[in-house]
C-alpha positions as CSV (number, residue, x, y, z in Angstrom):
1,X,68.3,-21.2,-55.2
2,X,68.1,-20.8,-51.5
3,X,67.8,-16.9,-52.1
4,X,64.8,-17.8,-54.4
5,X,62.8,-20.3,-52.2
6,X,62.9,-17.7,-50.0
7,X,61.3,-15.3,-52.3
8,X,58.7,-17.5,-53.2
9,X,57.9,-18.7,-49.6
10,X,57.4,-14.8,-48.8
11,X,55.3,-14.2,-51.5
12,X,53.6,-17.0,-50.6
13,X,52.8,-15.5,-47.1
14,X,52.0,-12.5,-48.5
15,X,49.4,-13.8,-50.4
16,X,48.2,-15.9,-47.7
17,X,47.6,-13.1,-45.4
18,X,45.7,-11.0,-48.2
19,X,43.5,-13.7,-49.3
20,X,42.6,-14.1,-45.6
21,X,42.0,-10.8,-45.0
22,X,39.7,-10.1,-48.0
23,X,38.2,-13.5,-47.7
24,X,36.9,-12.8,-43.8
25,X,36.0,-9.1,-45.2
26,X,33.6,-11.0,-47.9
27,X,32.1,-13.6,-45.3
28,X,31.6,-10.7,-42.8
29,X,29.6,-8.7,-45.2
30,X,27.9,-11.4,-46.7
31,X,26.7,-12.8,-43.3
32,X,25.7,-10.2,-40.7
33,X,24.8,-13.2,-38.3
34,X,28.7,-14.3,-38.4
35,X,29.7,-10.6,-38.2
36,X,27.3,-10.0,-34.9
37,X,29.1,-12.7,-33.1
38,X,32.5,-11.2,-33.7
39,X,34.1,-10.1,-30.4
40,X,34.1,-6.1,-30.5
41,X,35.9,-3.6,-28.8
42,X,33.3,-2.0,-26.5
43,X,35.6,0.4,-24.6
44,X,33.8,3.2,-26.2
45,X,30.2,2.0,-26.3
46,X,27.9,4.1,-23.6
47,X,25.1,2.2,-21.9
48,X,22.7,4.2,-19.8
49,X,19.5,3.0,-18.3
50,X,17.9,5.4,-16.0
51,X,14.9,2.8,-14.9
52,X,13.0,5.0,-12.6
53,X,15.4,7.2,-11.1
54,X,13.8,10.6,-13.0
55,X,10.4,9.3,-11.1
56,X,12.4,9.0,-7.9
57,X,13.8,12.2,-8.2
58,X,10.3,13.2,-8.0
59,X,9.3,12.3,-4.7
60,X,12.3,11.3,-2.7
61,X,12.3,14.6,-0.8
62,X,8.7,14.5,-0.2
63,X,9.2,11.2,1.6
64,X,9.9,11.1,5.5
65,X,10.6,8.8,8.1
66,X,8.2,9.3,11.4
67,X,9.1,8.2,14.5
68,X,6.6,8.1,17.8
69,X,7.1,8.6,21.1
70,X,5.4,8.3,24.6
71,X,6.7,9.3,27.6
72,X,9.8,9.9,26.3
73,X,10.2,6.6,24.9
74,X,10.0,5.5,20.8
75,X,6.8,3.2,20.5
76,X,7.2,3.1,16.5
77,X,8.6,4.4,13.5
78,X,7.4,4.2,10.0
79,X,7.4,6.4,6.9
80,X,5.1,9.3,5.8
81,X,5.0,11.6,2.7
82,X,4.2,15.6,2.4
83,X,0.8,15.7,0.3
84,X,0.2,19.5,0.8
85,X,1.5,22.5,1.7
86,X,0.2,26.3,2.6
87,X,1.4,29.3,3.4
88,X,2.2,28.5,6.9
89,X,1.9,24.8,7.3
90,X,2.9,21.5,5.7
91,X,0.8,18.5,5.6
92,X,1.9,14.8,5.8
93,X,0.3,11.1,5.6
94,X,1.1,8.7,7.5
95,X,-0.6,5.4,8.8
96,X,-2.7,5.8,12.1
97,X,-0.8,2.5,13.5
98,X,2.3,4.2,13.3
99,X,1.7,7.2,15.7
100,X,-1.7,5.6,17.7
101,X,-0.3,6.1,21.3
102,X,1.9,8.5,20.8
103,X,2.5,11.9,22.9
104,X,5.4,12.9,20.6
105,X,5.8,12.6,17.1
106,X,9.0,13.6,15.4
107,X,9.8,13.8,11.2
108,X,13.1,13.1,9.8
109,X,13.3,14.4,6.3
110,X,15.6,13.2,3.8
111,X,18.2,16.2,4.7
112,X,18.6,14.4,8.4
113,X,17.1,17.3,9.4
114,X,14.4,16.6,12.5
115,X,11.3,18.4,13.0
116,X,8.6,18.1,15.6
117,X,5.3,17.1,13.9
118,X,1.4,17.9,15.4
119,X,-0.9,15.0,15.2
120,X,-3.7,17.0,13.4
121,X,-6.2,14.0,13.3
122,X,-6.2,10.1,13.0
123,X,-8.7,7.4,12.3
124,X,-8.3,3.4,13.0
125,X,-10.6,1.9,10.4
126,X,-9.1,3.9,7.6
127,X,-5.6,3.8,9.4
128,X,-4.8,7.3,8.0
129,X,-3.4,9.8,10.1
130,X,-2.5,13.3,9.4
131,X,0.7,15.2,10.8
132,X,1.5,18.7,10.2
133,X,4.7,21.0,10.6
134,X,5.9,24.7,9.5
135,X,5.6,25.2,5.7
136,X,9.0,26.4,5.7
137,X,10.6,23.0,7.0
138,X,9.1,21.3,4.0
139,X,11.5,20.2,1.1
140,X,9.2,18.9,-1.7
141,X,5.5,17.8,-1.6
142,X,4.3,15.0,-3.8
143,X,2.8,14.8,-6.9
144,X,-0.3,13.3,-6.6
145,X,-1.6,10.8,-9.4
146,X,-4.9,8.4,-10.1
147,X,-5.4,4.8,-9.0
148,X,-7.8,5.0,-11.5
149,X,-5.5,4.8,-14.0
150,X,-3.3,2.2,-12.9
151,X,-3.4,-0.8,-15.0
152,X,-2.2,-4.2,-14.1
153,X,1.6,-5.0,-15.3
154,X,2.2,-1.1,-14.7
155,X,5.7,-0.1,-12.9
156,X,5.2,0.8,-9.3
157,X,7.5,1.7,-6.4
158,X,7.8,2.8,-2.9
159,X,10.3,4.7,-1.2
160,X,10.6,4.3,2.5
161,X,12.1,3.4,5.8
162,X,12.1,-0.2,6.2
163,X,13.4,-1.7,9.7
164,X,13.8,1.9,10.9
165,X,15.9,5.2,10.1
166,X,19.1,3.3,9.2
167,X,17.7,2.1,5.9
168,X,15.6,5.1,5.2
169,X,15.1,6.1,1.6
170,X,15.0,2.8,0.3
171,X,13.6,2.4,-2.9
172,X,11.7,-0.8,-3.9
173,X,10.5,-1.3,-7.4
174,X,7.9,-3.8,-8.6
175,X,4.4,-3.8,-10.8
176,X,0.7,-3.1,-9.9
177,X,-0.3,-7.1,-9.2
178,X,-4.1,-6.4,-8.6
179,X,-6.7,-3.6,-7.9
180,X,-9.6,-3.3,-5.6
181,X,-8.7,-6.1,-3.7
182,X,-10.7,-6.6,-0.3
183,X,-8.1,-7.7,2.4
184,X,-9.0,-8.8,6.2
185,X,-7.5,-6.5,8.7
186,X,-6.9,-7.8,12.4
187,X,-7.3,-5.2,15.1
188,X,-6.1,-7.2,18.0
189,X,-3.7,-10.1,15.7
190,X,-6.5,-12.9,16.3
191,X,-9.8,-12.0,14.3
192,X,-10.6,-10.3,11.2
193,X,-12.3,-7.0,12.1
194,X,-12.4,-5.5,8.8
195,X,-11.8,-5.1,4.9
196,X,-9.8,-2.3,3.4
197,X,-10.1,-2.0,-0.5
198,X,-6.4,-1.8,-1.6
199,X,-3.9,-1.6,-4.9
200,X,-1.7,-5.0,-4.3
201,X,1.9,-4.6,-5.6
202,X,4.8,-6.8,-5.9
203,X,7.2,-4.1,-4.6
204,X,8.9,-5.1,-1.3
205,X,7.0,-3.5,1.6
206,X,8.3,-4.5,5.3
207,X,8.0,-3.0,8.9
208,X,9.1,0.6,8.5
209,X,7.4,1.2,5.2
210,X,4.0,1.5,6.6
211,X,2.5,5.2,5.8
212,X,4.8,5.8,2.7
213,X,3.9,6.1,-0.8
214,X,3.4,4.0,-3.7
215,X,4.4,5.7,-6.6
216,X,3.8,5.0,-10.4
217,X,6.6,5.8,-13.3
218,X,5.7,9.1,-13.5
219,X,6.7,10.0,-10.0
220,X,3.2,10.5,-8.9
221,X,1.6,8.9,-5.5
222,X,-1.1,6.3,-6.3
223,X,-1.5,4.7,-3.0
224,X,-0.5,4.7,0.6
225,X,1.1,1.6,1.7
226,X,-0.7,0.2,4.7
227,X,-0.5,-3.7,4.7
228,X,1.4,-6.7,4.3
229,X,0.1,-10.3,4.0
230,X,2.5,-12.2,6.5
231,X,2.6,-15.8,6.0
232,X,5.7,-18.0,5.7
233,X,4.3,-19.3,2.7
234,X,3.4,-16.0,0.6
235,X,6.3,-13.6,-1.3
236,X,5.8,-10.7,-2.8
237,X,2.0,-9.3,-1.8
238,X,1.8,-6.0,-0.7
239,X,-1.2,-3.7,-0.3
240,X,-2.0,0.4,-0.7
241,X,-4.7,2.1,0.0
242,X,-6.0,3.9,-3.1
243,X,-4.8,7.6,-2.8
244,X,-8.2,8.8,-3.7
245,X,-9.8,7.0,-0.6
246,X,-6.9,8.2,1.5
247,X,-7.2,11.9,0.7
248,X,-11.1,11.8,1.5
249,X,-10.4,10.9,4.8
250,X,-7.4,13.3,5.0
251,X,-10.0,16.3,4.3
252,X,-11.9,15.6,7.0
253,X,-9.0,14.8,9.3
254,X,-6.9,18.2,8.3
255,X,-9.6,20.4,9.4
256,X,-9.9,19.0,13.0
257,X,-12.9,16.9,11.9
258,X,-13.8,13.2,12.6
259,X,-14.8,10.1,10.2
260,X,-18.5,9.9,10.6
261,X,-19.1,5.9,11.4
262,X,-22.6,4.6,12.1
263,X,-23.8,2.9,15.0
264,X,-25.4,-0.1,15.4
265,X,-25.3,-1.1,19.1
266,X,-23.9,-4.7,19.1
267,X,-21.4,-6.5,20.1
268,X,-20.8,-9.7,18.1
269,X,-18.6,-12.8,17.2
270,X,-18.0,-14.8,14.1
271,X,-20.1,-17.5,13.9
272,X,-17.6,-20.1,12.7
273,X,-15.5,-19.2,15.8
274,X,-18.3,-20.0,18.2
275,X,-20.6,-22.3,16.1
276,X,-20.3,-24.9,19.1
277,X,-20.8,-22.3,22.2
278,X,-24.1,-21.0,20.6
279,X,-25.1,-24.2,19.6
280,X,-25.2,-22.9,15.9
281,X,-26.3,-24.9,12.6
282,X,-26.0,-21.9,10.5
283,X,-22.1,-21.9,9.0
284,X,-21.2,-17.9,8.1
285,X,-22.8,-14.8,9.7
286,X,-22.1,-12.8,13.0
287,X,-23.8,-13.8,16.0
288,X,-24.7,-10.7,18.5
289,X,-23.4,-11.7,22.0
290,X,-25.2,-8.2,23.5
291,X,-27.2,-5.2,22.7
292,X,-26.8,-1.8,23.8
293,X,-29.7,-0.5,25.5
294,X,-31.4,2.4,23.7
295,X,-29.2,1.6,20.7
296,X,-30.6,1.5,17.2
297,X,-30.0,-2.5,17.5
298,X,-32.6,-2.5,20.7
299,X,-35.1,-0.1,19.3
300,X,-35.3,-2.0,16.1
301,X,-36.1,-5.2,18.0
302,X,-32.5,-7.3,17.7
303,X,-31.9,-9.8,20.7
304,X,-28.6,-11.7,21.6
305,X,-28.1,-14.9,20.0
306,X,-29.5,-13.6,16.8
307,X,-27.5,-14.6,13.6
308,X,-27.0,-11.4,11.3
309,X,-26.6,-12.6,7.6
310,X,-26.8,-9.8,5.6
311,X,-27.2,-5.9,5.2
312,X,-29.5,-4.9,2.2
313,X,-29.6,-8.6,0.8
314,X,-25.4,-8.1,0.7
315,X,-24.1,-11.3,2.9
316,X,-22.1,-10.5,5.9
317,X,-20.1,-13.7,6.2
318,X,-18.2,-12.7,9.2
319,X,-17.1,-9.5,11.5
320,X,-15.0,-8.0,8.9
321,X,-17.5,-8.2,6.1
322,X,-20.2,-6.9,8.5
323,X,-18.2,-3.9,9.3
324,X,-17.3,-3.2,5.8
325,X,-21.0,-3.1,4.3
326,X,-22.2,-1.1,7.3
327,X,-19.6,1.2,6.9
328,X,-20.9,2.0,3.7
329,X,-23.5,4.0,5.2
330,X,-23.9,7.3,7.0
331,X,-25.4,8.2,10.4
332,X,-29.1,8.5,9.7
333,X,-29.6,5.9,7.0
334,X,-31.9,3.2,7.2
335,X,-30.7,-0.2,6.6
336,X,-32.3,-3.4,6.1
337,X,-30.7,-6.3,8.4
338,X,-31.2,-10.0,7.7
339,X,-30.9,-12.2,10.5
340,X,-31.8,-15.9,11.8
341,X,-33.5,-16.4,15.5
342,X,-34.5,-20.0,16.2
343,X,-33.3,-21.1,13.0
344,X,-36.3,-18.8,11.3
345,X,-34.9,-16.1,8.9
346,X,-36.1,-12.5,9.5
347,X,-35.9,-9.0,7.9
348,X,-35.8,-6.0,10.2
349,X,-35.3,-2.1,9.2
350,X,-32.5,-0.4,11.6
351,X,-32.1,3.8,11.5
352,X,-28.4,4.4,12.1
353,X,-26.9,6.9,14.5
354,X,-23.3,8.3,14.9
355,X,-20.6,6.2,16.4
356,X,-19.1,8.6,19.0
357,X,-17.2,6.0,21.1
């Protein structure tokens, strides 16, 4: 009897196992949702996400660290990139403020080679500087894209040296957050002196990134990083000069030319900052604090105390807007300036000359 019981129990166990296996198979076969929740052995599964690594490879060796010196001491550092190469010369682009005041500039390539660079030309308001090195020192020339083709939400990244050479080759990734942004720039840290038309990105841009490339997902340069909105309550707002604008300046600078800016011949201040001092009731505009003798402004009849409120019917609410509108014009052109004198609105024609200062 005991033997028979053992046989019965053994048979029952075997039948239970068979039924369990068959039942599980039927459940998984007829219910994919359950099947998807079953833990699987993933030891043989390979997941590969290259991200933007291919695009980074297309630009990485074209990016350099720029170190500026004066009297043998380093005064600043930033980033630059090779945008052009001839048989004899390699041309690099960076920001004017990176090399401003320097009497010596050194370039550090991605292979850690250090090369003395020549300052070919630079300009304050465009914030563009062109450097040159022997062609045989160049590792890679950057591919140039089009800022006109980028769209909001497109992937964008930077390569640079935030905080100096220790972090050179740093890649930061983000998106195109805005186009045609007018950003106010301060030359002396206290007032807005100039407006720059920029591309906005949320890719991290830190001190030391200045002069580096803003790159699209194809590895093509679409801008040159130049500005960062630095406020304690603001995060993720970086800016770059569109590459077409930068190259138009570079074309002049690399041949030893200068960027021609028009000259009016006035010193000015924002009305908002000096309204009380000048007893001004006008809320916006620029007040003329002095007029250069023999200048276009003097010849046209503008005087100290006049408040300029528009150029060619475009409002000039402050000095930054005034310069932005003025610098759309070339020396030799005639513009119409709208101004107020003793509370009365007037217009006057001013023929611009070239600023040689």
